[in-house]
N, C-alpha and C positions, 0 to 999 in steps of 0.2 A: 645561189649564195649571196645574201644581201650584206651590205656594209654594216658592221656592228654600230649600235647607237652611239657608243663612246667615241668612235672614229668620226661619225657624222658631226657630233658636237664639237670635236676638236677642229675639224675643217671649217667650222663656222667662225672660229676665233683665231685665225692663223697669226695675225700681226700681234695681237695681245699675248698669245701664248709664246711666240718667239721672243718678244721683249722680256717676258718673265723668265724664260729659260736662259736667255743670254745674261741676265742679271745674276741668276744663280751660278752660272758657269764662271762669271767674273769673280764672284764671291769665293768660289772654290780655288780659282787661280791665285787669289790674294790671301788665302787661308794661312795664317801664321802657324797653325798647328802642324802643317806639313814640314815647315822648316824645323820645328821642334823635334818631330819624329826622325827626320833625316839626321839632325845633329846628334840625337841620342843614339841612333844606330851607328853612326860614324864613331862616336866616342866609345861605344861598347866594343867595337872591333879594335880600335886603337889601344884600349886598355889591355885587351888580350893579345896585343901585338900581332894582329892579323894584317898582312900586307894586302889590303883590298880597297878598291875604289867603289864608292856608293853612288849609283846613278838612279834618278827617278825617271820614269817614263809613263806612257799611257795617258788616260784622259785628263789627269791633273797637270800634264805638260802641254797637251794639245789644245786645251781650252774647251774640252767637251765633257767636263765633269760636273757633278752637283756637289753640294756640301757634304753629302754622305758617301760619296764615291770612295772606294778603297784606294790605298796608295800602292802603286806598283814600283818595285825596286829591283834593279839589276846589280848584282855584286860581281865586279870584275877582279878576279884573283890574278894579279900580275900579268894581265893580258892572256891568261890561260883559258882554253876552252875545255869544258867539262862534258865529255861525250860518253865514255864507257860507263856501264851500269854500276860497277864497283866504286868508281871515282865519284859518281853522282851520289851514291848512298853515303860514302865517307864525308863528302862535302856537306850534305844536308845535316849529318850528325854533328859536324864541326860547328855549323851555324847554330844549331839547337843548343849545344853545350855552352857555346860562348854567350848566348843570350840568357840562358838559365843562370850562368855565373854572374851576369850583370845585375841580377836582382829582380824585384817584383814589378818592374816597369813592363816586362814582356810576358805574354802568355802564348805559348805555342798551341795553336788550335789543331792543325794537322800538317803532315808532311806527305806530299805526293811525289814519289820518285819514278813512277811508271808512265806518266802522261808525256805527250810530245814535248811539253815544257815543264819539267819538274819544278815544284814550288814548295816553299815553306810558308804557311799562312800563320800569321800571329796577330795579336791585338796589343795595342800600346796604351796602357792604362792612363798615363797623364793626359793624352789627347782623346782617348776613346775611339781612336781610328783603327781600322783593320789594315793590314799590310800584307801583300803577297811578295815574297822574295824569290826571284829566279837567279840562276847562276850558270846556265849552260853556255849561252853566247849573247853577244850584245846587239843582235839584229833588232830587237824590240826598241832599243834606245835610238837606233838610226831611223826606224819607222816613225817614231814619235817626233823626232827632229823634223823630218820631212813634212809630216801632217801639220805640225805647228807652223812651218814656213808657208805651207799652202793656205792655211786658214788666216795667217797674217797678211799674205798677199791679196787674198780675196775673202774678206769677212763674210759675205753672203754664204759661202760654202760652210762655214762654221754654224751659221744660223740654220741653214738647211739641214745639216746633220743633227743638230740639237732637236729640231722639230720632228724629224723622222725617227729619232730614237724614241720619242714619246709616242709617235704613231705606231711604231713597231711594238712597243710595250703594251699599249691598249689593244692592239690587234692580236696579242698573244703569238707574236712571230719571232720573238727574240729569245736568247738564252745561249749559254756557252756549251751546252751538251747537244741539244737537238733543235736549235733555232738558228737564226741569222745573228751572229755576234755584232756588237757595236763596231768592232774593228772591220769586219766584212762590210757592214753598212757604210762606213767611212769611205772605203774604196769603191763601193757602188756609186756613191755620190760624186767622188772625184772623177771616176770613169765617165759618168754621164756628162759632166762638164767638159771633159777632154773631147768626147765624141761630138757633142752638140756645139761647142764654142771654140773648137780648135786650140784648146789649151795644150801646151807642149806635153808630150808623153814623158814618162820617167826615163826611157832610153835616150830621148832627145836632151833632157836635162843633164844626164850623166855625160853625154858626149860634149855638150857645150861647157860644162864645168871642167872637164878634162883633167880631173885629179882623182885617180883611182883610189878607192878605199874598200878593200876586201875584208869582209867580216864573215867568219864561218864559211868561207868558200864562195860568198856571194858579193856582187858589186853593189855598194851603197853610196858611191861618191856623187851625190846629186847637188851638193852645195846648198846654200840657204836662199838663193835668189830664184824665185819662181816668176818669170815674166807672164803676166796675165792681162789680156786685153779683151774684156767681156762687155757687151753692151749693158747699160744700166737697166736692170730688171728687178721687179719686186719679188719678194719671197713667194707669194702666191703664184706668180708666173713661173718661177724656177721649179716650184713644187709640181705644177701642172706638167711641165716638161719631163720631170723625173718620173711621175706616175705614167705618163703616156709612153715613155721610152721602155720602162720595165714591164709595162702592161702588155707590150707586143714583142718583147725580147724572145728570141728562139733558144730557149734553155736546152732543148733536145740536142741541138747541134753546135751551139756556140759557147765560147769561153769569154768571160769578162777579163780583159788583159790590160791593166793600167800601164804595164811596162811599155807596150806598143801604142797605147792610146786608141786601139781599134779592136774589134772582136776577132778572135781566132776560131777556126773550125776545130772541134774536138779531135777530128781524125788526124790532124797534123802531129798530135802528140804520140801517135802510134807509128809514125813514119819519121825517123830521125832526120833523114835527108830533106824533109819538107819544112823543118824548123828554121826560122830566120837566124841570121848571124848574131842578132842581139841576144839570142838564147844560147850562146856558145858555152856559158858556164853551166847551164842546165844539161846540155849535151855531154859535157865533161863529167858532170856529177852522175849521170845515169850509166856511165861507162866504168864507174868504180866497182870495187869488189862488193860493196854493200850499197847498191843504188836505191834512191828513193824516187819513184816515179810520180809525176803529177797525176792525180786521180781524175780521170775523165768519165769514170763509171758512175759518178754522182748525178743526182737530179739537177744540181745547180753547181756551176763551176766559176769560181772567182780566183784568179791567180794572184798570189802575193807578188808585188812588183820587185821585191828583193830576193826572197827565198822562193825561187821559181818552181820548186818541187811541191810547194804547199798550196793545196786547194782550200781556200778559207771557208768554203761552204760545203765541204765534203760530207759533213754529218747532217746536213739539212734534209729531212725526209720529204718525199714527193708530196705528201699532203700539205706540209707547211709551205712548200714552193707554190702549190696550186692556190692556196689562200693568199699568199703574197701577191701573186700575179693578178688574181681576181680583185683583191682589195685595191691594187694599183689602178686597175681599169675603172672600178666604181668611184674611187677618189677623184680620178681625172674627170669623170662625168659630173661630179659635184662641183668641180672648180671651173668647168667650161662656161 
C-alpha cells in the first residue's frame, strides 16, 4: 500500500499548509455570523418563553474550524438531562415547533432521535450556516472547554490537529459514520503529546484542580489551567513523532486513554477489579441497571476522557485502521 499522491504533496508543504489552515481557523473563530446565529436562536427561545441556556461547542469554540464548519449548539433546559426516549422525542418536537413559529430564518433539515447524541439539524438563512442542536447532556460543552484550554496553553497542538485533519481527509480516513472523527483525532493528538512529553493526564488535572464538576454522571472538573512544559519543536518534528507513534501502536491489545495519559490493556476492561481507582465512576456506571460498557471489541479503541464508557473509534472498520497505520508509517518515512 503506497501513500496516496495527495498526501505526498501535502507532506512536502507542511509549514505553508499549517499557516493557511491556522489563518482559516482564526477567521472562523472571529466569524461574526456565529454571534448572529446564537443571538437569533436565543431570541427565538426567549420569545416562546423557553427556559433554556444556549451554549456553543465544537470546532468553532476549540479553534479547529474552517469558515464553512457547522455550528454545534447545546441547549440546557433548566439543568435537566434528557435521557428517556419519549422525553427526547418531545424535546426535539418542542425545538422544531419553536423555530417554525419564529419564522423563515430557520429551516429544519432533519431530526435524529435514535443516535447516541440526538440532534436537530437546521440551516439559518441570514448567515447561510448549518447548525446541529443537541440537548441530552452538557458533556460536549465541557469537552470543548478543555480542548480550547489545551490549544491555548500549547498552540502547536492546535496546528498539529489542523494539519492532521487535512491529512485524514485527503487519505479518506475521516467521517462520522465509518471513519476516524475529528473529535477522536483531537484526542489522538493530545494523547501522543501526553505520552511523549509528559503533559499531565486528564486525571492529574482533575486532581490538581480539586473542584468536582459532575455532568451526566461523569467527572469534568479539569479547570482552565493546563501546565505544559514541552521543548520547542517544529510542526514537522511533532508530525514525525505522531506518525511514528501511531505507526507502531498495538491496536490489537491497547487502548488510547487520555484520562490516565498512558495506554491501558484492553483486557482490564473485562476485569472490574483490574481497573484503576481513577475509573471509579466507570465502575459505578457499569453496575447500574442499564450499564454501558466501554467497547473493547473494536479494531481501534480511544477512550473519551470524560464519558469513560464511550469508545470514540468503535465504528472504525479494520480496513480503515490498517490504512491509517500504514499511512502513518509511510508519512514518517517521508519526513525522516
